[in-house]
ROSE-4610 file (N, C-alpha, C; in Angstrom, 1 decimal, always signed):
// ROSE-4610
residu = [X/X/X/X/X/X/X/X/X/X/X/X/X/X/X/X/X/X/X/X/X/X/X/X/X/X/X/X/X/X/X/X/X/X/X/X/X/X/X/X/X/X/X/X/X/X/X/X/X/X/X/X/X/X/X/X/X/X/X/X/X/X/X/X/X/X/X/X/X/X/X/X/X/X/X/X/X/X/X/X/X/X/X/X/X/X/X/X/X/X/X/X/X/X/X/X/X/X/X/X/X/X/X/X/X/X/X/X/X/X/X/X/X/X/X/X/X/X/X/X/X/X/X/X/X/X/X/X/X/X/X/X/X/X/X/X/X/X/X/X/X/X/X/X/X/X/X/X/X/X/X/X/X/X/X/X/X/X/X/X/X/X/X/X/X/X/X/X/X/X/X/X/X/X/X/X/X/X/X/X/X/X/X/X/X/X/X/X/X/X/X/X/X/X/X/X/X/X/X/X/X/X/X/X/X/X/X/X/X/X/X/X/X/X/X/X/X/X/X/X/X/X/X/X/X/X/X/X/X/X/X/X/X/X/X/X/X/X/X/X/X/X/X/X/X/X/X/X/X/X/X/X/X/X/X/X/X/X/X/X/X/X/X/X/X/X/X/X/X/X/X/X/X/X/X/X/X/X/X/X/X/X/X/X/X/X/X/X/X/X/X/X/X/X/X/X/X/X/X/X/X/X/X/X/X/X/X/X/X/X/X/X/X/X/X/X/X/X/X/X/X/X/X/X/X/X/X/X/X/X/X/X/X/X/X/X/X/X/X/X/X/X/X/X/X/X/X/X/X/X/X/X/X/X/X/X/X/X/X/X/X/X/X/X/X/X/X/X/X/X/X/X/X/X/X/X/X/X/X/X/X/X/X/X/X/X/X/X/X/X/X/X/X/X/X/X/X/X/X/X/X/X/X/X/X/X/X/X/X/X/X/X/X/X/X/X/X/X/X/X/X/X/X/X/X/X/X/X/X/X/X/X/X/X/X/X/X/X/X/X/X/X/X/X/X/X/X/X/X/X/X/X/X/X/X/X/X/X/X/X/X/X/X/X/X/X/X/X/X/X/X/X/X/X/X/X/X/X/X/X/X/X/X/X/X/X/X/X/X/X/X/X/X/X/X/X/X/X/X/X/X/X/X/X/X/X/X/X/X/X/X/X/X/X/X/X/X/X/X/X/X/X/X/X/X/X/X/X/X/X/X/X/X/X/X/X/X/X/X/X/X/X/X/X/X/X/X/X/X/X/X/X/X/X/X/X/X/X/X/X/X/X/X/X/X/X/X/X/X/X/X/X/X/X/X/X/X/X/X/X/X/X/X/X/X/X/X/X/X/X/X/X/X/X/X/X/X/X/X/X/X/X/X/X/X/X/X/X/X/X/X/X/X/X/X/X/X/X/X/X/X/X/X/X]
num = [1/1/1/2/2/2/3/3/3/4/4/4/5/5/5/6/6/6/7/7/7/8/8/8/9/9/9/10/10/10/11/11/11/12/12/12/13/13/13/14/14/14/15/15/15/16/16/16/17/17/17/18/18/18/19/19/19/20/20/20/21/21/21/22/22/22/23/23/23/24/24/24/25/25/25/26/26/26/27/27/27/28/28/28/29/29/29/30/30/30/31/31/31/32/32/32/33/33/33/34/34/34/35/35/35/36/36/36/37/37/37/38/38/38/39/39/39/40/40/40/41/41/41/42/42/42/43/43/43/44/44/44/45/45/45/46/46/46/47/47/47/48/48/48/49/49/49/50/50/50/51/51/51/52/52/52/53/53/53/54/54/54/55/55/55/56/56/56/57/57/57/58/58/58/59/59/59/60/60/60/61/61/61/62/62/62/63/63/63/64/64/64/65/65/65/66/66/66/67/67/67/68/68/68/69/69/69/70/70/70/71/71/71/72/72/72/73/73/73/74/74/74/75/75/75/76/76/76/77/77/77/78/78/78/79/79/79/80/80/80/81/81/81/82/82/82/83/83/83/84/84/84/85/85/85/86/86/86/87/87/87/88/88/88/89/89/89/90/90/90/91/91/91/92/92/92/93/93/93/94/94/94/95/95/95/96/96/96/97/97/97/98/98/98/99/99/99/100/100/100/101/101/101/102/102/102/103/103/103/104/104/104/105/105/105/106/106/106/107/107/107/108/108/108/109/109/109/110/110/110/111/111/111/112/112/112/113/113/113/114/114/114/115/115/115/116/116/116/117/117/117/118/118/118/119/119/119/120/120/120/121/121/121/122/122/122/123/123/123/124/124/124/125/125/125/126/126/126/127/127/127/128/128/128/129/129/129/130/130/130/131/131/131/132/132/132/133/133/133/134/134/134/135/135/135/136/136/136/137/137/137/138/138/138/139/139/139/140/140/140/141/141/141/142/142/142/143/143/143/144/144/144/145/145/145/146/146/146/147/147/147/148/148/148/149/149/149/150/150/150/151/151/151/152/152/152/153/153/153/154/154/154/155/155/155/156/156/156/157/157/157/158/158/158/159/159/159/160/160/160/161/161/161/162/162/162/163/163/163/164/164/164/165/165/165/166/166/166/167/167/167/168/168/168/169/169/169/170/170/170/171/171/171/172/172/172/173/173/173/174/174/174/175/175/175/176/176/176/177/177/177/178/178/178/179/179/179/180/180/180/181/181/181/182/182/182/183/183/183/184/184/184/185/185/185/186/186/186/187/187/187/188/188/188/189/189/189/190/190/190/191/191/191/192/192/192/193/193/193/194/194/194/195/195/195/196/196/196/197/197/197/198/198/198/199/199/199/200/200/200/201/201/201/202/202/202/203/203/203/204/204/204/205/205/205/206/206/206/207/207/207/208/208/208]
x = [-7.7/-6.8/-5.4/-4.3/-2.9/-2.7/-2.0/-1.4/-0.2/+0.1/+1.4/+1.7/+3.0/+3.4/+3.4/+2.8/+2.7/+3.4/+3.3/+3.9/+5.3/+6.3/+7.7/+7.7/+7.0/+7.2/+6.5/+5.2/+4.5/+5.4/+6.0/+6.8/+7.9/+8.5/+9.7/+9.4/+8.1/+7.6/+7.4/+6.7/+6.6/+7.8/+8.8/+10.1/+10.8/+10.6/+11.3/+10.7/+9.5/+8.9/+9.7/+9.9/+10.7/+9.8/+10.4/+9.6/+9.3/+7.9/+7.4/+7.8/+8.2/+8.8/+7.6/+6.3/+5.3/+4.6/+5.1/+4.6/+5.4/+4.7/+5.5/+5.8/+7.0/+7.4/+7.0/+6.3/+6.0/+7.3/+7.4/+8.5/+8.1/+8.8/+8.5/+9.7/+10.0/+11.3/+12.3/+13.4/+14.5/+14.4/+13.3/+13.1/+12.0/+12.1/+11.2/+10.4/+9.1/+8.3/+7.3/+7.4/+6.4/+5.0/+4.1/+2.7/+2.2/+1.6/+1.2/+0.1/+0.5/-0.3/-0.5/-1.8/-2.1/-2.8/-2.3/-3.0/-3.3/-4.4/-5.0/-5.1/-4.6/-4.7/-5.1/-6.0/-6.0/-5.1/-4.0/-2.7/-3.0/-3.4/-3.5/-4.6/-5.8/-6.9/-6.3/-5.7/-5.2/-4.2/-3.3/-2.5/-3.3/-4.2/-5.1/-5.9/-6.6/-7.4/-7.0/-5.6/-5.0/-5.0/-4.6/-4.6/-3.5/-2.3/-1.3/-1.8/-2.4/-2.8/-3.9/-4.9/-5.9/-5.3/-4.4/-3.8/-3.0/-2.2/-1.5/-2.5/-3.7/-4.7/-5.4/-5.6/-6.1/-5.0/-3.8/-2.9/-2.6/-2.5/-2.6/-3.9/-5.1/-6.2/-6.3/-5.8/-5.9/-4.8/-3.9/-2.8/-3.3/-3.9/-4.5/-5.5/-6.4/-7.4/-7.0/-5.7/-5.0/-4.4/-3.8/-3.3/-4.3/-5.4/-6.6/-7.3/-7.1/-7.8/-7.0/-5.5/-4.7/-4.8/-4.8/-4.9/-6.0/-7.2/-8.5/-8.4/-7.7/-7.6/-6.8/-5.7/-4.9/-5.7/-6.4/-7.3/-8.3/-9.0/-9.8/-9.3/-8.1/-7.4/-7.1/-6.7/-6.1/-7.5/-8.5/-9.7/-10.2/-10.0/-10.3/-9.5/-8.1/-7.0/-7.4/-7.9/-8.1/-9.2/-10.3/-11.5/-11.2/-10.3/-9.9/-9.3/-8.3/-7.4/-8.1/-9.2/-10.0/-10.8/-11.1/-11.9/-10.9/-9.7/-8.8/-8.3/-8.4/-7.8/-7.8/-9.0/-9.2/-9.0/-8.7/-8.4/-6.9/-6.2/-4.7/-3.8/-2.7/-1.6/-1.2/-1.1/-0.8/+0.4/+1.3/+2.5/+2.3/+1.6/+1.2/+0.3/-0.6/-1.5/-0.6/+0.3/+1.2/+2.0/+2.4/+3.2/+2.4/+1.2/+0.3/-0.1/-0.4/-0.8/+0.3/+1.6/+2.8/+2.8/+2.7/+2.8/+1.7/+0.5/-0.5/-0.2/+0.3/+0.7/+1.7/+2.6/+3.7/+3.2/+2.2/+1.7/+0.8/+0.1/-0.7/+0.3/+1.3/+2.3/+2.9/+3.4/+4.0/+3.0/+1.7/+0.6/+0.6/+0.5/+0.5/+1.6/+2.8/+4.0/+4.1/+3.7/+3.7/+2.6/+1.5/+0.3/+1.0/+1.6/+2.2/+3.3/+4.0/+5.2/+4.6/+3.5/+2.9/+2.4/+1.7/+1.0/+2.0/+3.3/+4.2/+4.9/+4.9/+5.5/+4.6/+3.1/+2.2/+2.2/+2.2/+2.4/+3.6/+4.6/+5.8/+5.8/+5.1/+5.0/+4.0/+2.9/+1.9/+2.6/+3.4/+4.1/+4.9/+5.9/+6.9/+6.1/+5.0/+4.3/+3.7/+3.1/+2.5/+3.5/+4.6/+5.8/+6.2/+6.1/+6.6/+5.6/+4.3/+3.3/+3.5/+3.8/+3.8/+5.0/+6.3/+7.4/+6.9/+6.3/+5.9/+4.9/+3.9/+3.0/+3.8/+4.8/+5.6/+6.2/+6.6/+7.2/+6.1/+4.9/+3.7/+3.4/+3.4/+2.9/+4.1/+5.2/+6.2/+6.1/+5.7/+5.6/+4.3/+3.2/+2.1/+2.3/+3.0/+3.3/+4.1/+5.2/+5.9/+5.0/+4.2/+3.2/+2.3/+1.7/+0.7/+1.2/+2.4/+2.9/+2.5/+2.4/+1.9/+3.1/+3.1/+4.3/+3.8/+2.7/+2.2/+1.1/+1.3/+0.4/-0.1/-1.4/-2.0/-2.7/-2.5/-3.1/-4.4/-5.6/-7.0/-7.4/-6.5/-6.8/-6.8/-7.2/-7.2/-5.9/-5.0/-3.6/-2.9/-3.0/-2.4/-3.4/-4.6/-5.6/-6.8/-7.6/-8.8/-8.9/-9.4/-9.8/-11.1/-11.6/-13.2/-13.7/-13.1/-13.6/-12.4/-12.7/-11.7/-12.4/-11.8/-12.3/-11.8/-12.9/-12.6/-11.5/-11.3/-10.4/-9.0/-8.9/-7.4/-7.1/-8.1/-7.8/-7.2/-6.2/-5.3/-5.4/-6.3/-6.3/-6.5/-7.5/-8.0/-6.8/-6.3/-5.2/-3.9/-3.6/-2.6/-2.8/-4.0/-4.3/-4.2/-4.6/-4.5/-3.3/-2.4/-0.9/-0.2/-0.6/+0.0/-0.4/-1.8/-2.0/-1.3/-1.2/-0.4/+1.0/+1.7/+3.1/+3.4/+2.3/+2.5/+1.2/+0.8/-0.4/-0.5/+0.7/+0.8/+1.9/+1.9/+3.3/+3.0/+4.2/+4.1/+4.8/+4.0/+4.5/+5.4/+6.4/+7.1/+6.5/+5.5/+4.8/+5.4/+5.3/+5.9/+5.2/+5.8/+5.3/+5.1/+4.0/+3.7/+4.5/+5.2/+5.9/+4.7/+4.2/+3.0/+3.5/+4.6/+5.2/+5.3/+5.6/+5.8/+4.5/+3.5/+2.1/+1.3/+2.0/+1.4/+0.6/+0.9/+0.3/+1.3/+0.9/+1.8/+2.4/+3.7/+4.3/+3.7/+3.6/+3.1/+4.2/+3.7/+4.8/+5.4/+6.6/+7.4/+7.0/+6.8/+6.4/+7.4/+7.5/+8.5/+8.0]
y = [+1.0/+0.2/+0.9/+0.3/+0.7/+2.0/+2.7/+4.2/+3.9/+4.7/+4.7/+6.2/+6.6/+7.9/+8.3/+9.4/+9.8/+11.2/+11.9/+13.3/+13.5/+12.7/+12.9/+12.5/+11.6/+11.2/+12.0/+12.4/+13.5/+14.8/+15.4/+16.6/+16.4/+15.1/+14.9/+14.8/+14.3/+14.2/+15.4/+16.5/+17.8/+18.6/+18.5/+19.0/+18.6/+17.4/+16.7/+17.2/+17.8/+18.2/+19.1/+18.8/+19.8/+21.0/+22.2/+23.3/+23.2/+23.4/+23.2/+24.3/+23.8/+24.8/+25.5/+25.1/+25.8/+26.8/+27.2/+28.1/+29.4/+30.6/+31.8/+32.4/+32.9/+33.4/+34.8/+35.2/+36.5/+37.2/+38.5/+39.2/+40.2/+40.1/+41.2/+41.7/+43.0/+43.5/+42.7/+42.4/+41.7/+40.2/+39.8/+38.3/+37.7/+36.5/+35.9/+34.8/+34.7/+33.7/+33.1/+31.8/+31.2/+31.2/+31.3/+31.4/+29.9/+30.0/+28.7/+27.9/+26.8/+25.8/+24.6/+24.6/+23.6/+22.1/+21.1/+19.7/+19.4/+18.6/+18.2/+16.8/+16.2/+14.7/+14.5/+13.4/+12.8/+11.7/+12.0/+11.3/+9.7/+9.9/+8.6/+7.7/+8.5/+7.6/+6.9/+7.6/+7.1/+5.9/+6.1/+4.8/+3.7/+4.0/+2.7/+2.2/+2.9/+2.4/+2.0/+2.0/+1.4/-0.1/-0.8/-2.2/-2.9/-2.2/-2.6/-2.4/-1.2/-0.9/-1.9/-2.1/-3.1/-4.4/-4.8/-6.1/-6.2/-5.1/-5.1/-5.2/-4.6/-4.6/-5.9/-6.6/-8.0/-8.9/-9.0/-9.7/-9.7/-8.4/-8.1/-8.7/-8.4/-9.0/-10.5/-11.2/-12.6/-13.1/-12.6/-13.1/-12.8/-11.6/-11.3/-12.3/-12.8/-13.8/-15.2/-15.5/-16.7/-16.7/-15.7/-15.5/-15.6/-15.0/-14.8/-16.2/-17.0/-18.4/-19.1/-19.1/-19.9/-19.1/-17.9/-17.3/-17.6/-17.8/-18.1/-19.5/-20.4/-21.8/-21.7/-21.1/-21.0/-20.2/-19.3/-18.4/-19.4/-20.1/-21.1/-22.0/-22.6/-23.4/-22.9/-21.6/-20.9/-20.6/-20.3/-20.2/-21.4/-22.4/-23.7/-24.1/-23.8/-24.0/-23.1/-21.9/-20.9/-21.4/-21.8/-22.2/-23.6/-24.4/-25.7/-25.3/-24.4/-23.9/-23.4/-22.6/-22.1/-23.0/-24.1/-25.2/-25.9/-26.1/-26.9/-26.1/-24.8/-24.0/-24.5/-25.0/-25.4/-26.9/-27.6/-29.1/-29.3/-28.6/-28.8/-28.3/-29.0/-28.4/-27.0/-26.0/-24.7/-24.6/-25.5/-25.4/-25.9/-27.0/-27.6/-26.5/-25.9/-24.9/-23.7/-23.3/-22.2/-22.4/-23.6/-24.0/-24.2/-24.6/-24.6/-23.1/-22.4/-21.0/-20.2/-20.4/-19.7/-20.4/-21.7/-22.3/-21.6/-21.5/-20.8/-19.3/-18.6/-17.0/-17.0/-17.9/-17.8/-18.1/-19.2/-19.4/-18.2/-17.5/-16.5/-15.2/-15.1/-14.0/-14.4/-15.6/-15.9/-15.6/-15.9/-15.6/-14.1/-13.4/-12.0/-11.4/-11.8/-11.3/-11.6/-12.9/-13.1/-12.4/-12.2/-11.4/-10.1/-9.4/-8.0/-8.1/-9.0/-9.2/-9.4/-10.1/-10.3/-9.1/-8.2/-7.1/-6.1/-5.9/-5.0/-5.5/-6.8/-7.2/-7.1/-7.3/-6.9/-5.4/-4.4/-3.2/-2.8/-3.4/-3.0/-3.5/-4.7/-5.1/-4.4/-3.8/-3.0/-1.7/-1.1/+0.3/+0.1/-1.0/-1.2/-1.3/-2.1/-2.3/-0.9/-0.1/+1.1/+2.0/+2.1/+2.9/+2.7/+1.5/+1.1/+1.8/+1.7/+2.3/+3.8/+4.3/+5.7/+6.3/+5.5/+5.9/+5.8/+4.8/+4.8/+5.8/+6.2/+7.3/+8.6/+8.9/+10.2/+10.3/+9.1/+9.2/+9.5/+8.9/+9.1/+10.7/+11.2/+12.5/+13.5/+13.1/+14.0/+13.9/+12.8/+12.5/+13.2/+13.2/+14.1/+15.5/+16.0/+17.4/+17.9/+17.2/+17.4/+17.7/+16.7/+16.7/+17.8/+18.0/+18.9/+20.4/+20.6/+22.0/+22.2/+21.2/+21.5/+21.9/+22.8/+23.2/+23.3/+22.9/+22.9/+21.8/+20.8/+19.6/+19.7/+19.9/+20.1/+18.6/+18.4/+17.2/+17.6/+16.9/+17.3/+16.4/+15.4/+14.5/+15.1/+14.5/+15.0/+15.1/+14.3/+14.3/+15.7/+16.5/+17.6/+18.8/+18.6/+19.7/+19.6/+20.5/+20.3/+21.3/+21.0/+21.9/+21.9/+23.3/+23.5/+23.5/+23.8/+24.0/+23.7/+22.8/+22.6/+22.4/+22.8/+22.6/+21.1/+20.3/+18.9/+18.6/+19.7/+19.7/+19.6/+20.1/+19.9/+19.0/+18.0/+16.9/+15.7/+15.2/+14.2/+12.9/+12.7/+11.6/+10.3/+10.3/+9.2/+8.7/+9.8/+9.6/+9.0/+9.5/+9.1/+7.6/+7.3/+5.9/+5.0/+5.4/+4.5/+4.1/+5.2/+4.9/+4.1/+4.3/+3.5/+2.2/+1.9/+0.5/-0.2/+0.5/-0.1/-0.4/+0.6/+0.3/-0.4/-0.6/-1.4/-2.1/-3.2/-3.8/-4.6/-4.9/-5.8/-5.6/-5.8/-5.7/-7.0/-7.8/-9.1/-8.7/-8.9/-8.5/-9.8/-9.5/-10.5/-10.6/-11.5/-11.6/-12.4/-12.1/-12.9/-14.2/-15.2/-16.5/-16.6/-17.1/-17.2/-18.3/-18.1/-19.2/-20.1/-21.0/-21.7/-22.4/-23.0/-23.8/-22.7/-21.5/-20.5/-20.1/-20.4/-20.2/-21.5/-22.7/-23.8/-24.7/-24.3/-25.0/-25.8/-27.0/-28.0/-27.3/-27.3/-26.8/-27.2/-26.4/-27.0/-27.9/-29.0/-29.9/-29.4/-29.8/-29.3/-29.7/-28.8/-29.2/-29.7/-30.8/-31.4/-31.5]
z = [+4.8/+4.1/+4.5/+4.0/+4.4/+3.5/+4.4/+3.7/+3.1/+1.9/+1.4/+0.9/+0.8/+0.5/-1.0/-1.4/-2.8/-2.8/-1.7/-1.8/-2.4/-2.0/-2.4/-4.0/-4.4/-5.6/-6.7/-6.2/-7.0/-7.1/-6.0/-6.2/-7.0/-6.9/-7.8/-9.4/-9.6/-10.9/-11.5/-10.7/-11.3/-11.4/-10.5/-10.6/-12.0/-12.4/-13.5/-14.8/-14.6/-16.0/-16.9/-17.9/-18.9/-19.3/-19.4/-19.8/-21.0/-21.4/-22.7/-23.6/-24.9/-25.8/-26.5/-26.4/-27.1/-26.4/-25.1/-24.3/-24.3/-24.7/-24.7/-23.4/-23.0/-21.7/-21.7/-20.6/-20.3/-19.7/-20.2/-19.6/-18.5/-17.3/-16.2/-15.9/-16.3/-16.1/-16.8/-16.1/-16.7/-16.6/-16.0/-15.8/-16.6/-16.9/-17.8/-17.0/-17.2/-16.3/-17.2/-17.5/-18.4/-18.0/-19.0/-18.9/-18.3/-17.2/-16.6/-17.4/-17.7/-18.5/-17.5/-17.0/-15.8/-16.3/-15.7/-15.8/-14.4/-14.3/-13.1/-13.1/-11.8/-11.8/-10.2/-10.0/-8.6/-8.6/-8.0/-8.2/-7.4/-6.2/-5.4/-5.9/-6.4/-6.9/-8.3/-9.1/-10.4/-10.0/-9.0/-8.7/-8.1/-7.3/-6.7/-7.8/-8.6/-9.7/-10.9/-11.1/-12.3/-12.2/-13.1/-13.2/-12.2/-12.3/-11.2/-9.9/-9.6/-8.2/-7.6/-8.6/-8.1/-8.0/-8.7/-8.6/-7.2/-7.0/-5.8/-4.5/-4.4/-3.5/-3.3/-4.6/-4.5/-4.0/-4.3/-3.7/-2.2/-1.8/-0.2/+0.4/-0.1/+0.5/+0.4/-0.5/-0.7/+0.3/+0.4/+1.4/+3.0/+3.2/+4.4/+4.8/+3.8/+4.1/+4.5/+3.8/+4.2/+5.5/+5.9/+7.2/+8.2/+7.9/+8.9/+9.2/+8.2/+8.5/+9.4/+9.2/+10.0/+11.5/+11.6/+12.7/+13.7/+12.9/+13.5/+14.2/+13.5/+13.9/+15.4/+15.2/+16.5/+17.6/+17.2/+18.4/+18.9/+18.1/+18.5/+19.5/+19.3/+20.1/+21.4/+21.4/+22.6/+23.5/+22.9/+23.7/+24.5/+23.8/+24.4/+25.5/+25.2/+26.3/+27.6/+27.3/+28.3/+29.2/+28.6/+29.2/+30.0/+29.4/+30.2/+31.4/+31.1/+32.3/+33.5/+33.1/+34.1/+34.9/+34.2/+34.9/+35.7/+35.5/+36.1/+37.3/+37.3/+38.4/+39.9/+40.3/+41.7/+41.7/+40.7/+40.7/+40.7/+40.1/+40.0/+41.0/+41.2/+42.1/+41.7/+42.7/+42.1/+41.3/+41.5/+40.8/+39.2/+39.2/+37.9/+37.1/+37.8/+37.3/+36.8/+37.5/+37.3/+35.8/+35.9/+34.7/+33.4/+33.5/+32.2/+31.9/+32.9/+32.6/+31.9/+32.3/+31.6/+30.3/+30.0/+28.7/+27.8/+28.3/+27.6/+27.3/+28.1/+28.0/+26.8/+26.9/+26.0/+24.7/+24.6/+23.2/+22.6/+23.5/+23.1/+22.8/+23.5/+23.1/+21.8/+21.4/+20.3/+19.1/+19.3/+18.2/+18.1/+19.1/+18.9/+18.1/+18.6/+18.0/+16.4/+16.0/+14.7/+13.9/+14.4/+13.9/+13.5/+14.5/+14.5/+13.3/+13.3/+12.2/+10.8/+10.6/+9.4/+8.9/+9.8/+9.4/+8.9/+9.6/+9.2/+7.8/+7.6/+6.4/+5.3/+5.4/+4.5/+4.1/+5.2/+4.9/+4.1/+4.4/+3.6/+2.1/+2.0/+0.7/-0.1/+0.4/+0.0/-0.7/+0.4/+0.0/-1.1/-1.1/-2.1/-3.4/-3.6/-4.7/-5.3/-4.4/-4.9/-5.3/-4.6/-5.0/-6.5/-6.8/-8.3/-9.2/-8.9/-9.6/-9.7/-8.7/-8.6/-9.5/-9.4/-10.2/-11.7/-12.1/-13.5/-13.8/-13.0/-13.2/-13.3/-12.6/-12.6/-13.9/-14.5/-16.0/-17.0/-16.8/-17.6/-17.6/-16.4/-16.3/-16.9/-16.9/-17.4/-19.1/-19.5/-20.9/-21.4/-20.7/-21.0/-21.1/-20.1/-19.9/-21.1/-21.6/-22.7/-23.9/-24.0/-25.4/-25.3/-24.2/-24.1/-23.7/-23.6/-23.1/-21.8/-20.8/-19.4/-18.6/-17.8/-16.9/-15.4/-15.1/-13.8/-13.8/-12.8/-12.6/-11.2/-11.1/-9.7/-9.4/-8.1/-7.5/-7.1/-7.5/-7.0/-5.9/-5.5/-4.4/-3.0/-2.0/-0.6/-0.1/-0.6/-0.1/-0.1/-1.3/-1.6/-1.4/-1.4/-1.3/-2.1/-2.4/-3.1/-4.2/-5.5/-6.4/-6.5/-6.3/-6.4/-7.7/-8.7/-10.1/-10.9/-12.0/-13.1/-14.3/-15.4/-16.8/-17.2/-17.5/-17.8/-18.8/-19.8/-20.7/-20.3/-19.0/-18.5/-17.6/-17.4/-16.5/-17.1/-16.9/-17.4/-16.6/-15.7/-14.9/-15.8/-16.7/-17.5/-18.4/-19.1/-20.0/-19.4/-18.1/-17.5/-17.0/-16.5/-16.0/-17.3/-18.4/-19.7/-20.1/-20.1/-20.3/-19.1/-17.9/-16.8/-16.9/-17.3/-17.5/-18.6/-19.7/-20.8/-20.4/-19.7/-19.3/-18.1/-17.2/-16.0/-15.6/-16.2/-16.1/-14.7/-14.1/-13.0/-12.2/-10.9/-10.1/-9.1/-9.2/-8.4/-7.3/-6.1/-4.6/-4.1/-3.3/-2.6/-1.2/-1.1/+0.1/+1.2/+2.5/+3.5/+3.6/+4.2/+4.5/+6.0/+6.6/+7.8/+8.5/+9.6/+10.3/+11.1/+10.4/+11.1/+12.4/+12.4/+13.6/+14.7/+14.5/+15.6/+16.3/+15.5/+16.2/+16.5/+16.4/+16.9/+15.9/+14.7/+13.4/+12.6/+12.2/+11.5/+10.1/+10.0/+8.9/+7.6/+6.4/+5.3/+4.6/+4.0/+3.4/+2.3/+2.0/+1.0/-0.3/-1.2/-2.6/-3.6/-4.1/-4.8/-6.3]
């Protein structure tokens, strides 16, 4: 599936955590250092598994399926044109054959360019949607940290490293997701529209 960045927002969320007042500071010489109070979360999984994250993935998959259906229609037409052109190669005048071949190649190139364009636009829509979820989750983590006196939040996901053992009492993934689901149950994406005429399909009729 598509990748999206979590590192920057995760670090930002940790840096914004207020130092808990319930934790006593340890004195080492003339400097004070707070006693570590750790919370653990699988940040990427929490984002993806949240209601909003799942809704974003569903929207992308639905739109991709719709595009794929249109693309398959044009691809089938192109394959028929290719086979027909191959059969006509020895029958047509070389100039006529060359013109038809160029026309076929241009149509195939337009399809390829539009597919690449749509893919980039879907990737961008997916990234924007997930970033909205990440921002809200960062606020949730800051809120939980203040409530529980946490001054370090570790990411147990593969993006930031691996935690080999953790006491379940300090894992805040579930609580974070519950609050995230309440605060942001859904994200509506601005999905791109396929230019059907550019790939040889009739344009959709205007809805009045």
